[in-house]
C-alpha positions as CSV (number, residue, x, y, z in Angstrom):
1,M,164.4,160.7,-31.1
2,S,161.7,162.4,-32.9
3,S,158.6,163.7,-31.0
4,K,156.3,161.4,-32.9
5,V,158.4,158.1,-32.0
6,V,158.6,159.2,-28.3
7,K,154.7,159.8,-28.2
8,F,153.9,156.5,-30.0
9,A,156.6,154.5,-27.6
10,Y,154.6,156.4,-24.9
11,K,151.4,155.0,-25.5
12,P,151.9,151.1,-23.9
13,V,153.7,153.0,-21.0
14,G,150.7,155.2,-20.6
15,L,148.5,152.2,-20.5
16,L,150.2,150.2,-18.1
17,L,150.6,153.2,-15.6
18,G,147.0,154.0,-16.1
19,A,146.2,150.5,-14.8
20,G,148.9,150.7,-12.0
21,A,146.9,153.8,-11.2
22,G,143.8,152.0,-10.8
23,V,145.2,149.3,-8.5
24,I,146.6,151.8,-6.1
25,S,143.7,154.2,-5.9
26,G,141.4,151.4,-5.0
27,I,143.8,150.3,-2.4
28,I,144.0,153.8,-1.3
29,F,140.1,154.1,-1.3
30,K,139.8,151.0,0.7
31,Q,141.8,152.6,3.6
32,V,140.0,156.0,3.4
33,W,136.8,154.1,3.2
34,K,137.7,152.5,6.6
35,V,138.2,155.8,8.3
36,A,135.9,157.8,6.7
37,G,132.7,155.2,6.6
38,H,133.6,153.3,9.7
39,D,133.2,150.1,7.8
40,D,135.6,147.7,6.2
41,D,133.3,147.3,3.2
42,T,133.0,149.5,0.4
43,P,129.5,150.3,-0.8
44,N,128.6,149.3,-4.2
45,A,126.1,151.2,-6.2
46,T,123.6,148.4,-6.2
47,D,123.7,147.5,-2.4
48,E,120.2,147.8,-1.2
49,D,121.3,148.2,2.2
50,R,123.0,151.8,1.6
51,G,121.6,155.0,1.1
52,W,121.9,157.5,-1.7
53,T,124.2,159.7,0.3
54,E,126.4,157.4,1.1
55,I,126.7,155.8,-2.2
56,L,127.4,159.1,-4.1
57,L,129.7,160.1,-1.1
58,A,131.8,156.9,-1.4
59,A,131.6,157.5,-5.6
60,A,133.0,161.2,-5.2
61,I,135.8,160.4,-3.1
62,Q,136.8,157.1,-5.1
63,G,136.7,159.4,-8.3
64,A,138.7,162.0,-6.5
65,I,141.6,159.4,-5.4
66,F,141.6,157.7,-8.6
67,A,142.0,161.3,-10.5
68,A,144.7,162.3,-8.1
69,V,146.5,159.1,-8.3
70,K,146.3,159.0,-11.9
71,A,148.0,162.7,-12.3
72,A,150.6,162.0,-10.2
73,I,151.5,158.8,-11.9
74,D,151.2,160.0,-15.3
75,R,153.1,163.3,-14.7
76,A,155.9,160.8,-13.0
77,G,156.1,159.0,-16.1
78,A,156.1,161.6,-18.5
79,T,158.9,163.3,-16.1
80,G,160.5,159.7,-16.6
81,V,160.4,159.9,-20.5
82,R,161.8,163.1,-20.5
83,K,165.0,162.3,-18.4
84,A,165.3,159.2,-20.5
85,T,164.9,161.0,-24.2
86,G,165.1,164.7,-23.9
87,Q,161.6,164.9,-25.0
88,W,158.4,165.2,-23.4
89,P,155.8,162.5,-24.3
90,G,152.6,164.5,-24.5
């Protein structure tokens, strides 16, 4: 299989993996926030009752979790494609 075909075929897989990463990271963030924030409700940027520090801290934690989960899932997907096709999709 040519490298271009593998890259093209991987695009929809990558999109699905990205969506899955978003769902998984959201679940993880909610659990982390329960421990870190001592609150079951995650802060929303427009929540009038939350301070700047809490909002920005929550956003930073959420972003870090999303980036790590997405990188792990993308890497696993690319490794799976290499095992299946013999070529790296990147």
